[in-house]
ROVO-94383 format. One record per residue (C-alpha): x, y, z; residue number from 1. Coordinates in steps of 0.5 Angstrom, whole numbers, always signed. Example, Ala and Ser with C-alpha at 12.3 -4.5 7.8 and 13.67 -1.06 7.14 Angstrom:
# ROVO-94383
(atom (+25,-9,+16),1)
(atom (+27,-2,+14),2)
# end
This chain:
# ROVO-94383
(atom (+424,-96,-291),1)
(atom (+427,-103,-288),2)
(atom (+424,-106,-294),3)
(atom (+429,-102,-299),4)
(atom (+435,-104,-294),5)
(atom (+436,-112,-297),6)
(atom (+436,-109,-304),7)
(atom (+441,-104,-303),8)
(atom (+445,-109,-300),9)
(atom (+445,-113,-306),10)
(atom (+447,-107,-310),11)
(atom (+453,-106,-305),12)
(atom (+455,-114,-306),13)
(atom (+454,-114,-313),14)
(atom (+457,-108,-315),15)
(atom (+463,-109,-311),16)
(atom (+464,-116,-314),17)
(atom (+464,-114,-321),18)
(atom (+469,-108,-320),19)
(atom (+474,-113,-316),20)
(atom (+473,-118,-322),21)
(atom (+475,-113,-327),22)
(atom (+481,-111,-323),23)
(atom (+483,-118,-322),24)
(atom (+483,-119,-329),25)
(atom (+486,-113,-331),26)
(atom (+492,-115,-326),27)
(atom (+493,-122,-329),28)
(atom (+494,-119,-336),29)
(atom (+498,-114,-334),30)
(atom (+506,-114,-337),31)
(atom (+508,-114,-329),32)
(atom (+505,-121,-328),33)
(atom (+506,-124,-335),34)
(atom (+514,-122,-335),35)
(atom (+515,-124,-328),36)
(atom (+522,-127,-327),37)
(atom (+521,-135,-324),38)
(atom (+524,-134,-318),39)
(atom (+519,-128,-316),40)
(atom (+513,-131,-319),41)
(atom (+511,-133,-311),42)
(atom (+510,-125,-311),43)
(atom (+505,-125,-317),44)
(atom (+501,-131,-315),45)
(atom (+501,-128,-308),46)
(atom (+498,-122,-310),47)
(atom (+493,-125,-315),48)
(atom (+491,-130,-309),49)
(atom (+489,-124,-304),50)
(atom (+486,-120,-310),51)
(atom (+481,-126,-311),52)
(atom (+480,-127,-303),53)
(atom (+478,-119,-303),54)
(atom (+472,-121,-308),55)
(atom (+469,-124,-302),56)
(atom (+472,-120,-296),57)
(atom (+471,-113,-299),58)
(atom (+463,-114,-300),59)
(atom (+462,-117,-293),60)
(atom (+466,-111,-290),61)
(atom (+462,-106,-294),62)
(atom (+455,-110,-292),63)
(atom (+458,-110,-285),64)
(atom (+459,-103,-285),65)
(atom (+452,-101,-288),66)
(atom (+448,-106,-283),67)
(atom (+451,-102,-277),68)
(atom (+450,-95,-280),69)
(atom (+443,-97,-281),70)
(atom (+442,-101,-275),71)
(atom (+438,-106,-279),72)
(atom (+439,-112,-275),73)
(atom (+435,-109,-269),74)
(atom (+429,-105,-273),75)
(atom (+428,-110,-279),76)
(atom (+422,-115,-278),77)
(atom (+424,-123,-278),78)
(atom (+425,-126,-285),79)
(atom (+430,-130,-288),80)
(atom (+435,-123,-290),81)
(atom (+435,-121,-283),82)
(atom (+436,-128,-280),83)
(atom (+442,-129,-285),84)
(atom (+445,-122,-283),85)
(atom (+444,-123,-276),86)
(atom (+448,-130,-276),87)
(atom (+454,-126,-280),88)
(atom (+454,-120,-276),89)
(atom (+451,-121,-269),90)
(atom (+455,-121,-263),91)
(atom (+453,-125,-257),92)
(atom (+458,-127,-252),93)
(atom (+458,-132,-247),94)
(atom (+460,-134,-240),95)
(atom (+461,-141,-241),96)
(atom (+468,-140,-241),97)
(atom (+468,-140,-234),98)
(atom (+465,-147,-234),99)
(atom (+470,-150,-239),100)
(atom (+475,-147,-234),101)
(atom (+472,-151,-228),102)
(atom (+472,-157,-232),103)
(atom (+479,-157,-234),104)
(atom (+481,-156,-227),105)
(atom (+477,-162,-224),106)
(atom (+481,-167,-229),107)
(atom (+486,-171,-225),108)
(atom (+494,-170,-226),109)
(atom (+493,-177,-229),110)
(atom (+487,-175,-234),111)
(atom (+491,-169,-236),112)
(atom (+497,-173,-238),113)
(atom (+493,-178,-242),114)
(atom (+489,-173,-245),115)
(atom (+496,-169,-247),116)
(atom (+499,-175,-249),117)
(atom (+493,-177,-254),118)
(atom (+493,-170,-257),119)
(atom (+501,-171,-258),120)
(atom (+501,-177,-261),121)
(atom (+495,-176,-266),122)
(atom (+498,-169,-268),123)
(atom (+505,-173,-269),124)
(atom (+502,-179,-273),125)
(atom (+497,-174,-278),126)
(atom (+503,-169,-279),127)
(atom (+509,-173,-280),128)
(atom (+505,-177,-285),129)
(atom (+502,-170,-288),130)
(atom (+510,-168,-288),131)
(atom (+512,-173,-292),132)
(atom (+507,-173,-297),133)
(atom (+507,-165,-298),134)
(atom (+515,-165,-299),135)
(atom (+513,-171,-305),136)
(atom (+508,-167,-308),137)
(atom (+511,-160,-308),138)
(atom (+519,-163,-310),139)
(atom (+518,-169,-314),140)
(atom (+516,-170,-321),141)
(atom (+510,-174,-323),142)
(atom (+511,-179,-329),143)
(atom (+507,-182,-335),144)
(atom (+508,-185,-342),145)
(atom (+509,-178,-345),146)
(atom (+514,-175,-340),147)
(atom (+514,-172,-333),148)
(atom (+512,-165,-330),149)
(atom (+512,-162,-323),150)
(atom (+506,-159,-320),151)
(atom (+506,-152,-318),152)
(atom (+499,-149,-316),153)
(atom (+500,-149,-308),154)
(atom (+493,-146,-307),155)
(atom (+490,-152,-311),156)
(atom (+493,-156,-305),157)
(atom (+490,-152,-300),158)
(atom (+483,-152,-303),159)
(atom (+483,-160,-303),160)
(atom (+485,-160,-296),161)
(atom (+480,-155,-294),162)
(atom (+474,-159,-298),163)
(atom (+475,-165,-294),164)
(atom (+476,-162,-288),165)
(atom (+470,-158,-289),166)
(atom (+466,-164,-291),167)
(atom (+468,-169,-285),168)
(atom (+467,-163,-280),169)
(atom (+460,-161,-283),170)
(atom (+458,-169,-283),171)
(atom (+460,-169,-275),172)
(atom (+456,-163,-274),173)
(atom (+450,-166,-277),174)
(atom (+450,-173,-274),175)
(atom (+452,-170,-267),176)
(atom (+448,-165,-262),177)
(atom (+452,-159,-261),178)
(atom (+451,-153,-256),179)
(atom (+448,-147,-259),180)
(atom (+453,-143,-264),181)
(atom (+454,-136,-261),182)
(atom (+460,-134,-265),183)
(atom (+458,-129,-271),184)
(atom (+460,-132,-278),185)
(atom (+465,-126,-280),186)
(atom (+469,-127,-274),187)
(atom (+472,-134,-278),188)
(atom (+474,-130,-284),189)
(atom (+480,-127,-280),190)
(atom (+483,-134,-278),191)
(atom (+481,-137,-284),192)
(atom (+485,-132,-289),193)
(atom (+491,-133,-284),194)
(atom (+490,-140,-284),195)
(atom (+490,-140,-292),196)
(atom (+496,-136,-292),197)
(atom (+500,-140,-288),198)
(atom (+499,-146,-291),199)
(atom (+500,-143,-298),200)
(atom (+507,-140,-296),201)
(atom (+509,-147,-293),202)
(atom (+507,-150,-300),203)
(atom (+510,-145,-304),204)
(atom (+517,-144,-299),205)
(atom (+518,-151,-301),206)
(atom (+520,-149,-308),207)
(atom (+525,-144,-306),208)
(atom (+528,-148,-299),209)
(atom (+530,-155,-297),210)
(atom (+525,-159,-292),211)
(atom (+530,-159,-287),212)
(atom (+531,-151,-287),213)
(atom (+524,-150,-288),214)
(atom (+523,-154,-281),215)
(atom (+529,-150,-278),216)
(atom (+525,-144,-279),217)
(atom (+519,-146,-276),218)
(atom (+523,-148,-270),219)
(atom (+522,-142,-266),220)
(atom (+515,-141,-267),221)
(atom (+513,-141,-260),222)
(atom (+516,-134,-259),223)
(atom (+512,-131,-264),224)
(atom (+506,-135,-261),225)
(atom (+507,-132,-254),226)
(atom (+508,-125,-257),227)
(atom (+501,-126,-261),228)
(atom (+498,-128,-255),229)
(atom (+499,-122,-251),230)
(atom (+497,-117,-257),231)
(atom (+491,-121,-259),232)
(atom (+488,-124,-253),233)
(atom (+492,-120,-247),234)
(atom (+495,-127,-245),235)
(atom (+499,-127,-239),236)
(atom (+505,-132,-239),237)
(atom (+509,-134,-233),238)
(atom (+516,-133,-233),239)
(atom (+518,-141,-234),240)
(atom (+514,-141,-240),241)
(atom (+518,-136,-243),242)
(atom (+525,-139,-241),243)
(atom (+522,-146,-243),244)
(atom (+520,-143,-250),245)
(atom (+527,-140,-251),246)
(atom (+530,-147,-249),247)
(atom (+526,-151,-254),248)
(atom (+527,-146,-260),249)
(atom (+535,-146,-258),250)
(atom (+535,-154,-258),251)
(atom (+531,-155,-264),252)
(atom (+536,-150,-268),253)
(atom (+542,-154,-265),254)
(atom (+539,-160,-268),255)
(atom (+537,-157,-275),256)
(atom (+544,-154,-276),257)
(atom (+548,-160,-274),258)
(atom (+544,-164,-279),259)
(atom (+545,-159,-284),260)
(atom (+543,-161,-291),261)
(atom (+547,-166,-295),262)
(atom (+543,-165,-302),263)
(atom (+546,-159,-304),264)
(atom (+543,-159,-311),265)
(atom (+536,-158,-308),266)
(atom (+537,-154,-302),267)
(atom (+539,-147,-304),268)
(atom (+536,-142,-299),269)
(atom (+534,-136,-303),270)
(atom (+531,-129,-300),271)
(atom (+524,-131,-303),272)
(atom (+524,-137,-299),273)
(atom (+526,-134,-293),274)
(atom (+521,-129,-294),275)
(atom (+515,-134,-295),276)
(atom (+517,-137,-288),277)
(atom (+517,-131,-284),278)
(atom (+510,-130,-287),279)
(atom (+508,-137,-285),280)
(atom (+510,-136,-278),281)
(atom (+507,-129,-277),282)
(atom (+500,-132,-280),283)
(atom (+500,-139,-277),284)
(atom (+502,-135,-270),285)
(atom (+496,-130,-271),286)
(atom (+491,-136,-273),287)
(atom (+492,-140,-267),288)
(atom (+491,-134,-262),289)
(atom (+485,-132,-266),290)
(atom (+482,-138,-265),291)
(atom (+484,-139,-258),292)
(atom (+480,-132,-257),293)
(atom (+474,-135,-260),294)
(atom (+474,-141,-256),295)
(atom (+475,-137,-250),296)
(atom (+470,-131,-252),297)
(atom (+464,-135,-255),298)
(atom (+465,-142,-252),299)
(atom (+466,-145,-260),300)
(atom (+467,-152,-260),301)
(atom (+473,-155,-264),302)
(atom (+469,-158,-269),303)
(atom (+465,-152,-270),304)
(atom (+471,-148,-271),305)
(atom (+474,-153,-276),306)
(atom (+467,-153,-280),307)
(atom (+466,-145,-281),308)
(atom (+474,-144,-282),309)
(atom (+474,-149,-287),310)
(atom (+468,-146,-290),311)
(atom (+471,-140,-291),312)
(atom (+477,-143,-293),313)
(atom (+474,-147,-299),314)
(atom (+470,-140,-301),315)
(atom (+476,-136,-301),316)
(atom (+481,-141,-305),317)
(atom (+475,-143,-310),318)
(atom (+474,-136,-312),319)
(atom (+481,-134,-313),320)
(atom (+482,-140,-317),321)
(atom (+476,-139,-322),322)
(atom (+478,-132,-323),323)
(atom (+485,-134,-325),324)
(atom (+483,-140,-329),325)
(atom (+488,-144,-325),326)
(atom (+483,-149,-323),327)
(atom (+482,-153,-329),328)
(atom (+489,-153,-330),329)
(atom (+490,-157,-324),330)
(atom (+484,-162,-326),331)
(atom (+488,-163,-332),332)
(atom (+494,-165,-328),333)
(atom (+490,-170,-324),334)
(atom (+487,-173,-330),335)
(atom (+494,-174,-333),336)
(atom (+497,-176,-327),337)
(atom (+493,-181,-323),338)
(atom (+498,-182,-317),339)
(atom (+497,-174,-316),340)
(atom (+490,-176,-314),341)
(atom (+492,-181,-309),342)
(atom (+497,-177,-306),343)
(atom (+492,-171,-306),344)
(atom (+487,-175,-302),345)
(atom (+492,-178,-297),346)
(atom (+494,-171,-296),347)
(atom (+487,-168,-295),348)
(atom (+486,-174,-290),349)
(atom (+492,-173,-286),350)
(atom (+491,-165,-286),351)
(atom (+483,-166,-284),352)
(atom (+485,-171,-278),353)
(atom (+491,-166,-276),354)
(atom (+486,-160,-276),355)
(atom (+481,-164,-271),356)
(atom (+487,-165,-266),357)
(atom (+489,-158,-267),358)
(atom (+483,-155,-266),359)
(atom (+482,-159,-260),360)
(atom (+489,-158,-257),361)
(atom (+488,-150,-258),362)
(atom (+481,-151,-254),363)
(atom (+483,-155,-248),364)
(atom (+490,-153,-247),365)
(atom (+491,-146,-251),366)
(atom (+496,-144,-257),367)
(atom (+502,-145,-253),368)
(atom (+502,-152,-251),369)
(atom (+500,-153,-259),370)
(atom (+506,-149,-261),371)
(atom (+510,-154,-257),372)
(atom (+507,-160,-259),373)
(atom (+508,-158,-266),374)
(atom (+515,-156,-265),375)
(atom (+517,-162,-263),376)
(atom (+513,-165,-269),377)
(atom (+518,-161,-273),378)
(atom (+524,-165,-270),379)
(atom (+521,-172,-271),380)
(atom (+520,-170,-278),381)
(atom (+527,-169,-279),382)
(atom (+529,-175,-274),383)
(atom (+525,-179,-279),384)
(atom (+529,-177,-285),385)
(atom (+535,-178,-282),386)
(atom (+533,-185,-280),387)
(atom (+530,-186,-287),388)
(atom (+536,-183,-291),389)
(atom (+542,-184,-286),390)
(atom (+543,-177,-285),391)
(atom (+549,-176,-280),392)
(atom (+547,-173,-273),393)
(atom (+553,-170,-269),394)
(atom (+554,-168,-262),395)
(atom (+551,-161,-263),396)
(atom (+545,-165,-265),397)
(atom (+544,-169,-259),398)
(atom (+545,-164,-255),399)
(atom (+539,-160,-258),400)
(atom (+535,-166,-258),401)
(atom (+536,-166,-250),402)
(atom (+535,-159,-250),403)
(atom (+528,-160,-253),404)
(atom (+526,-165,-248),405)
(atom (+529,-162,-242),406)
(atom (+525,-156,-244),407)
(atom (+518,-160,-244),408)
(atom (+519,-163,-238),409)
(atom (+521,-157,-234),410)
(atom (+515,-154,-237),411)
(atom (+510,-159,-234),412)
(atom (+514,-159,-228),413)
(atom (+514,-152,-226),414)
(atom (+506,-152,-228),415)
(atom (+505,-157,-224),416)
(atom (+509,-154,-218),417)
(atom (+505,-147,-219),418)
(atom (+498,-151,-219),419)
(atom (+500,-155,-213),420)
(atom (+502,-148,-209),421)
(atom (+496,-144,-211),422)
(atom (+491,-150,-209),423)
(atom (+495,-150,-202),424)
(atom (+495,-143,-201),425)
(atom (+487,-143,-203),426)
(atom (+486,-148,-197),427)
(atom (+490,-143,-192),428)
(atom (+485,-137,-194),429)
(atom (+481,-135,-187),430)
(atom (+474,-137,-188),431)
(atom (+470,-130,-186),432)
(atom (+463,-131,-183),433)
(atom (+457,-127,-185),434)
# end
């Protein structure tokens, strides 16, 4: 009986893939897709992308349900098929998070500060460079002797970034001995999908809004992160964390609004851009909290997280691009404009390096600290733009910057005081002799 189950799984996967492939091709050739106005092209592209991802997701979902229904992982004898199924769907939680918590508490204040500063500057350098290149690739024309052209395929940029990140992390895992990997593979699918969508929305939004306005929308990301934290991982935040997050977001908003936008010809904020930025914030907040839950539940190492999330991201985006026929168009663009190749490589290096810092920050300090560091980076990116392009910063902008740094130092101070108070109270507890 169990010998027939692998055959049935193959039939489930192949039939689902064929049906979805036919649906995707039919939708791509429909009048709705072909005659969509340019200002709403992102809706069509997003729909086609998600249909492409469904070619991977739905067969996996149906396989998961069938395996659970037949109890295949428990009744089957050992073999390649059942080992693969167990690696994808078997649950094996661990209590190593208690050990991690102890190791974190054993760090001294000086060590904790140096570690935070290391992650802080690593993220700043990686993503400030990445932000400059991102804006260049999506908003600037590429020239050759026959003319000039804009690059339009945001999903291809996501794929290029994820391929290099996967290669770097997989090489590291091969070279360095890691602890046993306990997390079922399907758990990575959810944060991989949200990570792809947040990156895609970010790239796509630059077609409709200016860079300062995009940064403005990201400024309040700490609040959605806290909301997602309560929903996904049931995280309980202290009152000062809510207060400092609100102060930080208000300060960032004041700074961004004061800087404004002095390039009216390229800074038209549309409804499409606003919707894309809202989706970016939602997907990005979900990603960091879901990864934080995996770190806590399965003691996943940062590089392991990076490797497997990017593996699924590569699969999702590659399948979607091949189904749409957009992959060859992007390769032709690279062949025509060599400068685009250089920009893509540098963009991918910065993205991969930044991902290492992201996963390490979430694993060591949680999603809220990561969101605060990222929010400060948004301010630095616009501040850098003000220095390079001589934008004027008035009193409101300076007050906003002050709010940002006050909120950061206030959070560190409150956290230190509460930690010190908890240690004092624990030493005062009476000892009970047995």
